[in-house]
C-alpha positions as CSV (number, residue, x, y, z in Angstrom):
1,M,255.9,-28.5,277.2
2,V,256.1,-25.2,275.5
3,F,254.4,-26.4,272.3
4,G,251.6,-27.6,274.5
5,L,251.2,-24.8,276.5
6,R,250.9,-22.6,272.8
7,V,247.9,-25.2,271.8
8,S,246.4,-24.9,274.9
9,L,246.0,-21.3,275.2
10,K,244.1,-20.8,271.5
11,P,240.7,-21.6,272.6
12,F,241.4,-19.2,275.7
13,L,242.8,-16.2,273.4
14,L,240.0,-17.1,271.2
15,S,237.5,-16.5,273.6
16,I,238.8,-13.4,275.0
17,F,238.7,-12.0,271.4
18,V,234.6,-13.0,271.0
19,L,234.2,-11.5,274.5
20,T,235.9,-8.4,273.3
21,L,234.1,-8.1,269.8
22,L,230.3,-8.5,271.9
23,S,231.3,-5.9,274.7
24,L,232.2,-3.2,272.0
25,P,228.7,-1.6,271.4
26,F,228.6,-1.4,275.4
27,L,231.6,0.0,275.5
28,G,230.7,2.3,272.9
29,F,227.8,3.5,274.5
30,V,229.5,4.5,277.8
31,A,232.5,6.2,275.9
32,T,230.0,8.0,273.5
33,A,227.1,8.2,275.4
34,G,227.5,12.5,275.0
35,A,229.6,12.5,271.9
36,E,229.6,11.1,268.3
37,D,232.5,9.8,266.3
38,G,234.7,9.7,269.2
39,N,235.0,13.3,269.3
40,P,234.0,15.1,272.7
41,S,230.5,16.3,273.0
42,P,229.5,20.2,272.4
43,V,226.6,20.0,274.7
44,N,227.5,21.8,278.4
45,I,225.7,20.2,280.7
46,H,224.0,22.4,283.9
47,V,222.5,21.1,287.0
48,N,220.6,22.6,290.0
49,H,220.6,20.2,292.5
50,I,218.0,20.8,295.2
51,V,217.2,18.9,298.5
52,Q,214.1,19.3,300.1
53,V,213.0,18.2,303.6
54,L,208.9,18.5,303.9
55,N,206.9,18.4,307.2
56,G,206.4,14.7,308.0
57,G,209.9,13.7,306.7
58,S,209.4,12.9,303.0
59,V,212.6,14.4,300.9
60,V,212.0,15.8,297.7
61,I,215.0,16.3,295.2
62,N,214.7,18.3,292.2
63,D,217.3,17.6,289.4
64,T,216.9,20.6,286.9
65,V,219.3,19.9,283.8
66,S,220.2,22.6,281.3
67,L,221.5,21.4,278.2
68,S,223.2,24.1,275.7
69,T,225.9,24.6,273.0
70,N,227.9,27.4,272.1
71,P,227.7,29.3,268.9
72,E,228.6,28.3,265.8
73,E,228.4,24.5,267.2
74,E,226.6,21.8,265.9
75,A,224.8,18.7,268.0
76,S,222.6,16.3,267.1
77,P,218.9,16.2,268.1
78,L,218.5,14.9,271.7
79,H,215.9,12.4,272.2
80,N,216.7,11.3,275.7
81,F,219.0,11.5,279.1
82,S,219.8,9.2,281.7
83,I,219.8,10.6,285.6
84,G,220.0,8.8,289.0
85,F,221.7,8.2,292.4
86,P,223.7,5.8,294.2
87,L,221.9,2.7,294.4
88,K,221.7,2.3,298.1
89,Y,218.9,5.1,298.3
90,R,216.6,2.6,295.6
91,S,214.6,1.4,298.3
92,N,213.6,4.7,299.5
93,L,212.5,6.1,296.6
94,D,208.8,6.7,296.5
95,Y,208.0,8.2,293.6
96,C,209.5,10.2,290.4
97,F,208.3,12.1,287.5
98,A,210.1,14.7,284.9
99,Y,208.9,17.8,283.1
100,N,209.7,20.8,280.9
101,A,211.3,23.3,283.4
102,S,209.8,26.2,281.6
103,S,206.3,24.7,281.5
104,H,205.3,22.5,284.5
105,D,202.1,21.3,282.6
106,E,204.0,19.5,279.7
107,Q,205.2,16.1,281.7
108,L,207.8,13.9,280.5
109,G,208.1,10.5,279.4
110,L,210.0,8.5,282.0
111,D,211.7,5.1,281.9
112,L,212.6,3.6,285.4
113,D,215.2,1.3,286.5
114,V,217.6,1.4,283.3
115,G,220.8,1.8,284.7
116,L,223.5,4.4,283.9
117,G,226.0,1.7,282.6
118,K,227.6,1.3,285.4
119,F,226.8,-0.8,288.4
120,G,226.5,0.7,291.5
121,F,224.1,3.6,290.4
122,Y,219.9,3.6,289.8
123,G,219.2,5.6,287.0
124,V,215.9,6.9,285.1
125,S,216.1,7.7,281.3
126,V,214.2,11.5,280.5
127,E,212.0,10.9,276.9
128,L,212.9,14.5,275.5
129,P,210.5,15.8,272.5
130,P,213.6,15.5,270.4
131,V,215.7,18.5,271.3
132,D,218.0,20.5,268.6
133,I,220.1,22.8,270.7
134,S,222.7,23.6,267.7
135,E,224.2,26.9,267.4
136,G,223.6,28.1,270.8
137,G,220.1,26.7,271.6
138,S,219.7,25.6,275.3
139,Y,216.6,23.0,276.5
140,N,215.9,22.5,280.4
141,F,213.9,19.5,282.2
142,T,213.4,18.9,286.0
143,V,213.6,15.2,287.1
144,T,211.9,15.0,290.8
145,F,212.5,12.0,293.2
146,I,210.3,11.7,296.0
147,F,212.1,9.6,298.9
148,S,211.0,8.3,302.5
149,N,213.0,7.3,305.5
150,L,215.9,9.4,304.8
151,V,215.5,11.2,307.8
152,S,215.7,9.9,311.6
153,L,216.0,10.6,314.5
154,T,219.5,10.4,316.7
155,E,220.3,11.3,320.1
156,D,220.6,14.9,320.1
157,S,219.3,15.9,316.6
158,Y,217.4,14.5,313.2
159,N,219.6,12.8,310.6
160,L,219.1,13.7,306.9
161,S,221.1,11.5,304.4
162,F,221.0,11.9,300.8
163,P,223.1,11.6,297.6
164,L,225.3,15.0,297.9
165,Y,225.3,15.2,293.9
166,P,223.0,13.4,290.9
167,S,224.9,11.0,289.0
168,L,225.2,10.9,285.8
169,A,226.6,9.1,282.6
170,E,229.1,12.3,281.7
171,E,230.6,14.8,283.4
172,A,228.7,18.2,283.7
173,S,230.3,21.3,283.7
174,V,228.9,22.7,287.1
175,C,226.6,21.3,289.6
176,N,224.6,23.5,292.0
177,V,223.5,22.1,295.4
178,T,221.1,23.6,297.4
179,V,219.3,22.2,300.6
180,T,216.4,22.8,302.1
181,L,215.2,22.3,305.7
182,P,212.1,22.7,307.6
183,S,211.0,25.9,308.7
184,G,212.1,26.9,311.9
185,A,215.0,24.2,311.5
186,Q,218.7,25.0,312.5
187,Y,221.4,23.4,310.9
188,V,224.0,21.3,313.2
189,N,226.6,20.0,311.1
190,S,227.3,17.6,308.1
191,S,229.7,14.8,307.0
192,Y,231.8,17.7,305.5
193,G,232.5,18.7,309.1
194,S,231.8,22.6,309.8
195,S,231.1,23.4,306.3
196,Q,227.5,23.9,305.6
197,I,226.4,22.3,302.7
198,L,223.2,24.2,302.3
199,N,224.5,25.8,299.5
200,H,227.2,24.2,297.4
201,T,228.6,24.2,294.0
202,K,230.9,21.4,292.2
203,S,232.5,22.3,289.3
204,P,233.1,20.2,287.2
205,L,230.7,17.1,288.4
206,E,232.4,13.9,287.2
207,G,230.7,11.2,285.4
208,F,229.4,8.3,287.5
209,T,230.0,10.2,291.0
210,E,229.0,8.4,293.9
211,M,229.0,10.6,297.1
212,P,226.3,10.0,300.0
213,A,226.2,12.6,302.3
214,W,224.7,13.2,305.7
215,L,223.4,16.3,307.4
216,K,222.0,17.0,310.9
217,F,219.6,19.7,311.9
218,D,217.5,20.5,314.9
219,A,214.0,21.3,314.1
220,P,210.9,22.5,315.7
221,A,208.1,21.1,317.9
222,S,206.0,22.0,315.0
223,F,208.0,19.3,312.5
224,L,206.6,15.8,312.0
225,L,208.5,12.7,311.5
226,I,205.5,10.1,310.9
227,N,204.9,7.0,308.8
228,V,201.7,6.5,307.4
229,H,201.3,3.0,306.8
230,A,197.9,2.8,305.4
231,I,195.1,5.0,305.0
232,R,191.4,3.6,303.9
233,R,189.0,6.2,302.3
234,E,185.5,5.0,302.0
235,V,182.9,7.2,300.1
236,T,179.6,6.3,300.3
237,L,176.5,7.3,298.2
238,D,173.0,6.8,299.9
239,E,169.4,6.7,298.1
240,T,168.5,10.0,299.5
241,G,171.7,11.8,297.6
242,Q,174.0,12.1,300.7
243,V,177.8,11.9,300.5
244,H,179.5,10.0,303.6
245,L,183.5,9.5,303.8
246,S,185.6,7.8,306.5
247,D,189.3,8.2,306.5
248,S,191.3,5.4,308.5
249,Y,194.6,6.3,309.4
250,R,197.6,4.0,310.7
251,I,200.5,5.9,311.3
252,T,203.7,5.6,313.8
253,N,205.3,8.8,315.9
254,R,209.1,8.9,314.7
255,G,210.1,12.2,315.5
256,E,211.5,13.6,318.7
257,N,208.4,15.0,320.8
258,D,205.0,13.0,321.8
259,L,202.4,13.5,319.7
260,S,198.8,14.5,321.0
261,N,197.3,15.4,318.1
262,F,197.1,15.4,314.2
263,Q,195.9,17.6,311.8
264,V,193.9,16.1,308.7
265,H,193.2,18.2,305.6
266,L,189.6,17.1,304.5
267,P,187.8,18.3,301.2
268,R,186.0,21.4,300.2
269,G,183.3,21.8,302.0
270,A,183.7,18.5,304.6
271,Y,180.9,19.1,307.6
272,G,179.9,16.9,310.3
273,V,183.2,16.1,311.1
274,S,184.2,13.4,314.0
275,A,186.6,10.9,314.9
276,R,187.4,7.6,317.2
277,D,189.8,5.1,317.2
278,T,189.4,1.7,318.6
279,I,187.7,2.2,322.1
280,G,185.6,5.0,321.2
281,D,184.9,8.8,320.4
282,L,188.0,11.3,319.8
283,S,187.9,14.8,320.5
284,V,188.3,16.8,316.9
285,T,188.0,20.4,316.2
286,S,187.5,21.6,312.7
287,N,186.8,25.0,310.9
288,E,184.2,24.3,308.7
289,E,183.1,27.7,306.8
290,N,181.3,26.7,303.4
291,A,181.1,24.9,300.8
292,T,183.7,26.3,298.8
293,T,186.6,26.4,301.4
294,Y,188.7,23.3,302.6
295,T,188.2,21.8,305.8
296,D,191.2,21.4,308.3
297,A,190.2,18.8,311.6
298,T,192.2,18.4,314.4
299,V,192.4,15.4,316.1
300,T,193.4,14.9,319.9
301,F,194.2,11.2,320.5
302,R,193.4,9.5,323.7
303,N,196.8,9.1,325.2
304,P,200.3,11.2,323.5
305,L,201.9,9.0,321.2
306,E,205.2,8.6,322.3
307,T,208.0,7.8,319.7
308,G,207.9,4.8,318.0
309,E,204.4,4.0,318.8
310,E,201.9,3.4,316.4
311,V,198.1,4.5,315.8
312,E,195.0,4.0,314.2
313,F,192.0,6.2,313.9
314,M,189.1,7.2,311.9
315,V,187.7,10.3,310.6
316,A,184.3,10.9,309.5
317,Y,182.5,13.4,307.5
318,R,180.0,14.7,305.0
319,L,180.3,16.4,301.5
320,P,177.7,18.7,300.0
321,R,176.0,16.5,297.3
322,E,176.0,19.0,294.8
323,N,179.8,19.9,294.5
324,Y,180.5,16.3,293.8
325,V,177.7,14.7,292.4
326,L,176.5,16.0,288.8
327,Q,173.0,14.7,287.2
328,R,173.1,13.9,283.6
329,G,169.9,13.4,282.4
330,W,166.7,11.1,284.3
331,W,169.3,8.4,285.2
332,D,173.2,9.3,284.5
333,F,175.1,10.3,287.5
334,N,179.1,11.8,287.9
335,L,181.0,11.2,291.1
336,T,184.0,13.6,290.8
337,L,186.2,13.6,293.9
338,S,189.9,12.8,294.5
339,L,191.6,9.7,296.0
340,F,193.3,11.9,298.7
341,E,194.2,15.4,299.1
342,R,196.7,18.0,300.5
343,F,199.3,16.0,301.9
344,E,202.9,16.1,302.2
345,W,204.3,12.6,303.5
346,T,204.0,9.1,301.6
347,I,201.3,7.0,301.9
348,K,202.4,3.5,301.9
349,E,199.1,1.8,300.9
350,L,195.8,4.0,299.9
351,T,192.6,2.3,299.5
352,V,189.8,3.9,298.4
353,T,186.3,2.3,298.0
354,V,183.7,3.9,296.4
355,T,179.8,2.1,297.6
356,L,177.4,3.4,295.2
357,P,173.2,4.0,296.2
358,Q,171.4,0.7,296.1
359,G,170.4,-0.1,292.8
360,A,172.8,1.8,291.0
361,E,175.1,0.2,288.4
362,F,178.4,1.1,287.8
363,V,178.9,2.6,284.2
364,S,182.6,3.9,283.6
365,E,185.3,5.8,285.2
366,S,187.8,8.4,284.1
367,S,190.8,8.7,286.1
368,S,195.0,8.2,285.8
369,V,194.4,5.4,288.1
370,K,192.6,2.2,287.2
371,P,190.2,0.8,289.7
372,S,191.5,-2.6,291.4
373,A,188.5,-4.1,291.8
374,V,184.5,-3.5,290.9
375,Q,182.4,-5.5,293.2
376,K,178.5,-6.3,291.5
377,G,176.3,-7.4,294.5
378,A,172.6,-7.8,294.4
379,F,171.5,-4.5,295.1
380,Q,174.6,-2.4,295.8
381,E,177.9,-1.8,293.6
382,K,181.3,-1.0,294.9
383,V,184.4,0.2,292.9
384,T,187.8,0.0,294.7
385,F,191.3,1.7,294.1
386,T,194.2,0.3,295.6
387,L,197.8,2.5,295.3
388,Y,201.2,1.7,297.2
389,N,203.4,4.7,297.9
390,V,201.3,7.3,296.9
391,T,202.7,11.2,297.2
392,H,200.9,14.5,296.7
393,F,203.0,15.0,293.6
394,Q,200.5,12.4,292.2
395,D,197.0,13.1,289.8
396,L,195.0,11.3,292.3
397,H,191.4,13.1,291.2
398,F,188.9,10.5,289.4
399,S,185.4,10.4,287.8
400,I,182.7,7.9,288.2
401,T,179.6,7.3,286.2
402,Y,176.8,5.5,287.3
403,R,173.4,4.8,286.5
404,H,170.3,5.3,289.2
405,L,166.9,5.3,288.6
406,V,164.9,7.9,290.7
407,F,162.2,5.7,292.3
408,W,164.8,3.3,293.5
409,A,164.8,5.1,297.0
410,S,161.3,3.9,297.4
411,F,161.8,0.3,296.8
412,R,163.1,-0.5,300.4
413,P,160.3,1.0,302.1
414,T,158.0,-1.1,300.1
415,L,160.3,-4.3,300.6
416,W,160.3,-3.4,304.5
417,T,156.4,-2.6,304.2
418,G,155.6,-5.9,302.7
419,A,158.5,-7.7,305.2
420,L,156.5,-6.2,308.1
421,A,153.2,-7.5,306.9
422,I,154.1,-10.9,306.4
423,A,155.7,-10.8,309.7
424,A,152.2,-9.6,311.3
425,C,150.4,-12.4,309.7
426,A,152.9,-15.2,310.7
427,A,152.9,-13.4,314.3
428,A,148.8,-13.8,314.4
429,L,149.1,-17.4,313.3
430,L,151.8,-17.9,315.8
431,R,149.5,-16.7,318.7
432,R,146.8,-18.8,318.0
433,A,149.0,-21.9,318.4
434,P,149.8,-23.3,321.8
435,K,153.1,-21.5,323.3
436,P,155.8,-24.0,324.4
437,T,157.3,-23.5,328.4
438,A,160.9,-23.0,327.7
439,P,162.5,-25.0,330.7
440,V,164.2,-23.0,333.3
441,I,167.6,-24.0,334.5
442,P,168.5,-23.1,338.0
443,V,171.3,-20.8,338.4
444,P,173.7,-21.3,340.9
445,S,173.7,-18.8,343.9
446,D,177.8,-18.5,343.3
447,V,177.3,-17.2,339.7
448,L,174.9,-14.9,340.4
449,R,176.6,-13.4,343.1
450,G,180.0,-13.5,340.8
451,F,178.0,-11.5,338.2
452,V,176.6,-8.7,340.6
453,D,180.2,-8.3,342.3
454,A,182.3,-8.2,339.2
455,Y,180.0,-6.1,337.9
456,E,179.9,-3.6,340.4
457,E,183.3,-3.8,340.8
458,R,183.5,-2.9,336.6
459,R,181.8,0.0,337.8
460,K,183.8,1.5,339.7
461,V,187.0,0.9,338.0
462,L,185.1,2.7,335.2
463,S,184.2,5.4,337.4
464,E,188.0,5.5,338.6
465,L,189.5,5.3,335.4
466,E,187.3,8.5,334.2
467,S,188.5,10.4,337.3
468,V,191.7,9.8,336.5
469,E,191.2,11.2,332.8
470,Q,190.2,14.5,334.1
471,Q,192.7,14.8,336.6
472,A,195.5,14.3,333.7
473,Q,193.6,16.5,331.3
474,K,193.3,19.1,334.4
475,R,197.5,18.3,335.2
476,R,196.6,17.3,338.9
477,I,198.8,14.3,337.9
478,S,201.8,13.8,336.8
479,R,202.3,12.0,333.4
480,S,204.0,8.8,334.6
481,R,201.7,8.5,337.6
482,Y,198.5,8.6,335.1
483,K,200.0,6.4,332.7
484,V,200.7,3.8,335.3
485,R,197.4,4.3,337.0
486,R,195.7,3.9,333.7
487,R,197.2,0.7,332.7
488,T,196.6,-0.8,336.2
489,L,193.1,0.1,335.7
490,E,192.6,-1.0,332.5
491,G,194.2,-4.5,333.3
492,R,191.7,-4.7,336.1
493,L,188.9,-3.5,333.4
494,S,190.0,-6.4,331.0
495,T,190.1,-9.2,333.7
496,L,186.4,-8.3,334.9
497,S,185.2,-7.9,331.7
498,R,186.3,-11.4,330.6
499,D,184.7,-12.8,334.0
500,L,181.5,-10.8,333.2
501,T,181.3,-12.4,329.8
502,G,181.5,-16.1,331.0
503,L,178.7,-15.5,333.7
504,R,176.9,-13.5,331.4
505,E,176.9,-16.5,329.1
506,R,175.8,-19.0,331.9
507,M,173.0,-16.6,332.9
508,R,171.5,-16.7,329.3
509,R,171.9,-20.2,328.8
510,A,169.8,-20.8,332.1
511,G,166.8,-19.2,330.1
512,G,163.7,-17.3,331.6
513,S,164.1,-14.3,334.0
514,Y,167.9,-14.5,333.8
515,A,167.9,-14.6,330.3
516,D,165.8,-11.5,330.4
517,M,168.0,-9.5,332.8
518,V,170.9,-9.7,330.8
519,E,169.5,-8.3,328.1
520,R,168.2,-5.5,329.7
521,I,171.2,-4.8,331.3
522,E,172.7,-5.2,327.8
523,V,170.4,-2.7,326.4
524,A,170.8,-0.2,329.0
525,E,175.0,-0.1,328.8
526,T,174.2,0.5,325.0
527,Q,172.0,3.3,325.6
528,L,174.9,4.6,328.1
529,E,177.4,4.5,325.4
530,E,175.0,6.4,323.2
531,V,174.2,9.1,325.9
532,K,178.2,9.4,326.1
533,A,179.0,9.9,322.7
534,G,175.7,12.2,322.5
535,I,177.1,14.4,325.3
536,Q,180.5,14.7,323.6
537,R,179.3,15.4,320.3
538,I,177.1,18.3,321.5
539,E,179.8,19.6,323.2
540,A,181.7,19.7,320.2
541,R,179.0,21.3,318.3
542,Y,178.5,24.0,321.3
543,R,182.8,24.7,321.3
544,R,182.2,25.2,317.7
545,R,179.1,27.6,318.2
546,E,177.0,25.5,315.9
547,I,173.8,25.6,318.4
548,S,172.8,27.9,321.0
549,S,173.6,28.3,324.7
550,E,169.8,27.3,325.3
551,A,169.5,24.4,322.6
552,H,173.1,23.3,324.5
553,R,171.0,23.2,327.6
554,K,167.8,21.3,326.5
555,L,169.8,18.7,324.7
556,L,172.2,18.0,327.9
557,E,169.1,17.7,330.1
558,E,167.4,15.3,327.5
559,Y,171.2,13.2,327.7
560,H,171.4,13.2,331.3
561,R,167.6,12.2,331.5
562,R,168.4,9.2,329.5
563,R,171.3,8.5,331.5
564,D,169.2,8.5,334.6
565,G,166.9,5.7,333.5
566,A,169.3,3.5,331.8
567,E,171.6,3.5,335.1
568,N,168.3,3.1,337.1
569,T,167.0,0.3,335.0
570,I,170.7,-1.2,335.8
571,E,170.1,-0.7,339.5
572,G,166.9,-2.3,339.7
573,L,168.0,-5.6,337.9
574,L,171.0,-5.8,340.3
575,L,168.8,-5.3,342.9
576,R,166.8,-8.3,342.3
577,L,169.3,-10.1,341.8
578,R,171.0,-9.6,345.2
579,E,167.2,-10.5,346.4
580,E,167.5,-13.7,344.7
581,I,170.5,-14.3,346.4
582,R,169.7,-14.0,349.5
C-alpha cells in the first residue's frame, strides 16, 4: 500500500512543480513591481487622495502621486504606474483620466481595468513619459476618477460612500486624505466614529489597501442630488442661416427637498429661450445679454418634483450665427459648437443631432468624439453623436464642415410655386366636372347630446383646473389639497377626452355639416392653445423688459381678440347642435 501511494503521488507532485514554474513570472511581478533584482525599490511614493462631492451628486477623486528618490540613489526609468480602488466601486465609475501634475495640459495615456495583480481591485495603468528620477529627482502626476451614485439620501442626512485610500500594488510612505463637501454642507459623522475624516493622514499606506468608508453630512436646500438619465440636443441649421437648438432632459430628483425649478446653462449668446414639458409650455426666466456672454435659464416645473420622481422637459433657443458658423469661400461652411457645456453631473446618455440646411452636403468633422451616424436624405443630411456616462471633464467640442449652395434657399419657394400652379390647374379642371354628392349619414340625437354635454363638462373642468392652479400659485390652498384636487380634475378630464374622441369620430364619419362642425371646433381649439402659449411668451418677455408697456398692452389686446373669436366660434357651433337635438 505504501509503494502504491508513492506511485500515485508522482503525477500530482509533477503537476505542482509545473504550476509553480508557470506562476513564477506573475509572482515575481507582484513581489518586484517597484523593485529590481529582489532589492527594495529606491522609489519613494507619496499620495494626496482628494475626494470632492459636486453639486448634483457626482464624486470626483483626485489621486496625485509623487515619485521621488533620495540623493545618490539610482532608479530605473519609470514607464508606467498602477493605481486603483476596491472592486465594489467599479460599477459607479463614469470616467477617468491622468495628466502631469505640473502641467494640466499634458495628458497621460491610461489603460483601463488592468488590475493590480491581486483579486478584489479595479486598477488603471498610467503611461509615463518615461521618467528618470535618479539622484533625488521627482515626478508628479494626477489620476482623476469620476463616480456617480456614491451619495444617497438617508432618513436624516446624506451618506457618502467612497474608498478611504487609493489602492496601490506597493507601499506608499504617506497618504494624505482630504474630503471636500458641497458649499454650505455640514459634517455629521463617519465610519470612524466621532473622528472627522475630512483631513486624514495614513503613514505608511500598505500595498493592496482595501478600505471602504462612509461619511454623513447635512446639505443646504441649494444642494442637488439628481440622476440625469438622458439629454437629447437637436441642432438645426435652416436655409436662412438661423441656428436653432432644443435640449430635452430626463432627470430624477434623489434629493431631500422637492425640486420646483431647474437651472440650465446654455451656450454663449443664446436667446429666445422657451421651455415646455409633455403637457405644454413652462415658465422660464433667462439672463439673455449679448452674443459674448453665457446664458443661464431657470425652468419652473408644472408641479414640484418630489424625491424619487422623474420629469421630462425641453428647452428651445437660438444662437447667433456669426459666433458658430464660419463661411469659407462660396460653398463651404464650418459649424463649431460643444456637444454640451457647463454641467457638473454625469449624463448617462447624451445624443446630439445636427440637421444641416436643405441641400447641404456633409463633408467632414473634427472632434475627439466620432459621429455615431451620418444620415443622407434626398434634400437634407443629419449627423448624430451618441455618448454614454458623459462628464464635464471630457472634451466635448466638435466641428462640422459642410457644403451648401447659396442659391438653394430659393429652391423651396420655386418648388412650392410650381406645386401651387399645378394644384390650381387641377382645381380648375375639377371645377368643370360634376361634383358627386356625398351621402349624409344621420346622427342619433343621443350622440349629439352626449357630445355637447361632454364638451361643456370638459370646458368646466379645464376652467376649474386653471382656477386651482392660480389658487396654488397664490398659496390660497394647501399643497396636499392642491395635489388631491388636481389629480381628481385630471382624471375627470382624461375620461371626458376619451369619450369626446369616440363621439367626434362618429360625427366625422357622418359627413356633411356634422363633420364640418367637428373640424371647425378643432380649429378653434388649436387657436385657443396658440393664444394661451402666445400670452405666456408675451408675459415672459415683458418680465424680462424685452418689450415696452405699450407693446405689451397691444399684443395682449390682439391675443384677447383672437381668443374671443375662437370661443365665439365654439359657442355658435354648440348652439347649432343643441337646436338640432330639440
